[in-house]
N, C-alpha and C positions, 0 to 999 in steps of 0.2 A: 313062405306064407305072406300074403299081402298085408301091408300095414293098415290098421283100422282107421287111424286118423293121422294126417300128415300136416306138419306146421314148420315154419322156418325156411321152407324151400317151396318152389313152385310145385303145383299138384297137377295130376292128369288122370285120365281114366275115371274110375268110379269115385275117386277122391275129389274130382272137380264137380262143384255143386252149382246147380241152377245156371245163372248168367245166360239164359236162353236168348233174351232180346239183345243183350250186348254182343253175344256171339254172332247172331244174325247180322247186326249192324256192322260189326267189324269185318265180317266175311264179305259183305256187299262192298264195303270200301276197298278191300284188297282186290276183289274181282273187277272193280270198275276203275282202279287206279287213282283213288282219292287219297290225298295226304290226311293222316289222322294223328291227333294228339290225345293221349289218355292222361287225365288228371284225377288224382284221388289221394287221400291220406295213405300212409304206410299200412301194410297188412290187409289190404283190400283185394289183393289177387290180380293186379295188373299183368304181371309176368305170366301167371298161369293162364289168363284169358288169351293173351297174345300167342302163347305157345300152342294152346288148343286150336286157335284159328289157323296158325301156321301149319300145324299137322294136318288140317283138313285139305290143304293144297298139295300134300305129298303125292307124287305121281302125276301131277298135272303138268304136261309138257309145255304148256304155254305160259305158265306163271312160276317164276323162280323166287324163292324166299331166302333172303340173307339176314341172319340174326347176329347182333353184336351187343356186347355190354361194355360201356366205356367208363365204368367206375374207376378203373386204374389209369385212365388217361389224364395226364397232368398238363398237357399243352397241345397246341395245334398239330404238331407233327406226330405225337403219340396217336392222335385221332386219325390222321391220314394213314398211318401204317395199319391200324386196326381196320379202318374203313376199307382200304384196298384189299387187304388180306381176306376179310370176310366176304367181299364181293367175288373175288377170284375163287375161293373155296366153294361158294354157293353155286357158281355158274359152271363149274368143272367137276366131273365125277371121278377123275383119276389124277394122280400126281403129275403124270406127263401132260395132261390137258392144262393143269394149273400153270405149269412152266411155259407151255406154248402160248396160252392166253396172256400171261404176264409179258412175255417177249413181244407179242403182237400189239398190245395196247399201252404198255408202259415202256416207252423206248429207252429211257435213261435210268432204269432200275434193274439191278441184278438180283433176282430172287435168291433167297437162301433157304435150302431145303435140308432137313436132317431126318433120318429114319431111326426110330427107336429100336434097340435090340429086342425089346419086348414086343412080340407080334400082336398083342392085344392093344398096344398103345398107338399103333399106326405110325404116322409121321407128323412132324411139325414143319410149319412153313412160315416164313416171315419176310417182310420187305424192309430193308434198311433205307428208308427214304431220307435223303439228305436235303435239308432246306435250301442248300445252295444250288442243287441241280434238279429240283422238282417243283413245278408250279402247282398251285392249289387247283387250278382249273383242270389240269390233266388228271389229278386224282378224283376230284368231285364229279367229273364227267364220265368216269370209267364205267359205271353201271349203264348209263344211257348209251354209250358207244357199243358196249357188249350186247345190250338188248336189241339195238338196231341191227347189228350184224347177225345175230342169231334169230331174229324175228320172234322175240319173246317179250314178256313184261316182267319187270323185277320189282319186288316189294322189299324194302330195307327196313328192318325193325331195330331200333336203337334204344336199348335200355339204359337207365341212369343218364338220360340226355341232359339233365340239369348241370352235369359236370362242365358243360360248355361255358356256363356262366362264371366259372372259377378260372378259366384259362387266362393267361396273360393277354392283354389287348383283346378281351373277350368280344366287345362290340364289333370290332373289325372282323374277327373270325366269324361271328354270326352273319355279318353282311356278306362275306364271301360264300358261306354255305347257302344262305337264302338266295343270293344272286345266281348261283349255279343251279340249285335244285328247282327253283320256281319255273324254269323254262323247259324242264324235261317232260317228255310226252310218254315215254315207255317205262319210266321209273317213278315209283311213289314211295312215301315214307310213313312209317308208324313210329312216333316219338313218345317216349314215356319215361317216368322216373319216380324215385321213392320220396323226393322232397317236394311236396305239394306247393309250398309257398314259392319256391324257386321256379317251378314249372309254370305257375300262374304268372309270375313276373316275366318270364321269357315269351309267353304266348298271348297274354291278355293285356299287356301294357302297350299303348299306342306308340310309345317312343322306342320300342324294341324291334329289331329287324324281323323277328319271326311272328309279329302280330298278324293274326288272321291267315296263318300259313295253310291251315287245313280245317277239317271237321274236328271239332273238339268234343270229346266224350268225357263227361264227368261220371266216374264210376262210383256208385253208391254202395251201401252195404246190402247183403242178401236178406230178404224178409224172413222173419221168424218162421212163418208157415212152411217155407221151403226148406229151412234148416231142420225143422222137426222131423220131417219124413226121412231126411238123410241120416240124422243122428240115430233115430230108432232103427234104421236098417243096418247101420254099422254095429250097433250094440247087438242086434239079432245075429249078425255075422259072427260076432265074438262069443255067442252063446249066452248073452245076458239080456236084460230087459230094462227099459226106461220108459216112463209114462210120457205122454204128450206135455203135461204140465211141467215136469222136471226138465225135459228136453228144451222147452221154451225158456226155463230159468237159466240154462247154460247160455243161451243166446243173449238174453236181456242183461245178464251180468256183465257182458263185455260189449254191449251196444252193437251186437251182430257183426263185429269186425271178423272177417273170415279166418285169418290166421289164429286169432285169439279163440274163436269158437272151436276150431280144430284142437288147439292146445288144451283148452279147458275140458273139452269133451274127452280127450285122451286121459286127462287126470281123473275125471269122474269115472271113466271106464275102469281105471286101475283101482279106484277106491271101492268099486261095486263088487260084491260077492256074487249075487244072482240078480237082484232087482234093485235099482238105484233108489236111495232115500235122500231126504233133505240134508241129512248129516253128511252123506257122500258129497253133495254139492258144496257144502260149507268147507269141508276138508280140502276139496279140490281147488277151491278159490284160494285158500291159504297157501297151498302148494304153488299155485300160479304166481302169487305175490312173491314168494321166496325165489322162484325161478327167474323172475324179472328184476328182482331187487338190485343185483350188481349193475345192470344197465342204468336203472333209475338213479342209483347213487352217483354213478359217473355223470349223468346228465345234470345233477343238482349240486354237486360238490363245489363248483366254482361260481355258483350264482350269488349275486349280491343280496344284501338284506332286503333292498327294495324289490328285487325280482322275486324273492321268496314270499314277501308280503303280498305281491300282486297275485301270485298263484294261490295263496291262502284266500284272497278275496274271491277269486273265480270258483274255488272249491266250495266256498260258502254259498254259492248260488247267484252271485252278482255277475251279470252279463254286460251291463253298460252303466253309464253314470258314475264312472270311477273318479271323475273330477269333482263330484259333489263333496262339500266340506265334511259331511258326516261319514261318508265312505272313506275319504282320504285320511281323515284323522283316526278312524277306527282301525284301519289296516296299515297306517304309516306309509302312504304312497308318495308323499311329497307334492310338489307343484304340478299343475296341469301339463307343463312342458316335460316334466320328468315322467309323468304317466304316459305321454306319447312315446317317449324313448323306451319305456318299459314294454309297451305293446309291440313296438317295432323289434326290439331285441329278442323278446320271447317268441315272437312269430318266426323270426329268422332261425331260432333254435328249434323250431317245430314243436314247441311245448304248448303253445296256444294256437287257436285258429278262430276264424269268424264265420258264423253261419247266420241264418235268417233271424235268429233271436239275439245275436250279439257275440261276445267273446266266450269261448269254451276251452276246456282242456282237450287237446287233440287226442290223446291216448286214454281210453277208458280205464285201463288197468293202472296206468300211472296216476290217474285221478284217485282211484281207491287207495293206492300206495301212499300218495302224498297226503291225502286227508288223514290217513292213519298216522303218518309221521308227524303231521301238524298237531293232531289232537293228543297223541301219547308222548311225542318227543323221542320215540325209539324207532330206529331203522328196522325194517322187516328183514329177517334173514341174517 
């Protein structure tokens, strides 16, 4: 039976909600070979959007999609191994073709192939790229050389791209990537990641190599009106009923963050006998806070008193003017230079963000949890 609401992983099919304009925009970029950068906070559905658009090109003989997640890459050569492996797998339909392509385009690499005894697991394939015998240009030009030979275009989608910023000698690595990729005619890139601040630093800072690398799409939250239709349909699918008003309350409780809407809606569905009540919503929110509490405790347990005080100030509704004497004294923020350091450190930790109105708590559920902690002194869960 199909799951009614999905959260914590990328979604597809009927669980993918709205994003009509973003899907159209990204599809056009892929079709026309434009480099794309997706930037948004966590839990807003970047991976689901990219996967949906990639699936739309399945069966297109002229456009090949290579997908990779570099979350576990810790250095330049981890990246090169995953990059080359992903490109070879995407451009070859059989194991024999992968080996042939690797031999043709990577002269100094001996591919390692292993076949699982479990027929459902298929095979695993890896390249043991040695920094001593492999140039970065040979790896980074691989998709372009394959695309030229096969008369196709390749789109490479790289998730968790912000990891590049943590590599040793990161700036030089970024320069090598940008230098190779910017001249490619038959290969384009879709770069996205879960850490908004780091992605903005990589792509929107004039001093960084990837500045103005491509079309930047800022992914916002899905409007309540689009969520309501979806939520009501999923409740109906489960044999239950929820009013427009209460479906809207689910959305506004978590600021329309897609993953949180799905998770809270699932909690509400489980609390509902036949038709949802306000009490069901309240109980579901409490359950959501308990579910998220271990993560939030981990995020706050090593914060300094100053950092905790700054979060208290933001939770109180203060968005700017933190250096004013009245604000600084009320919340114990210290000097103006200390406040600047607090903003920088909490932004790097992805606990706060800046919008058109000033400083905000990035995560709407964390905001509820932290305000409860601050006012009662008790951790939830």
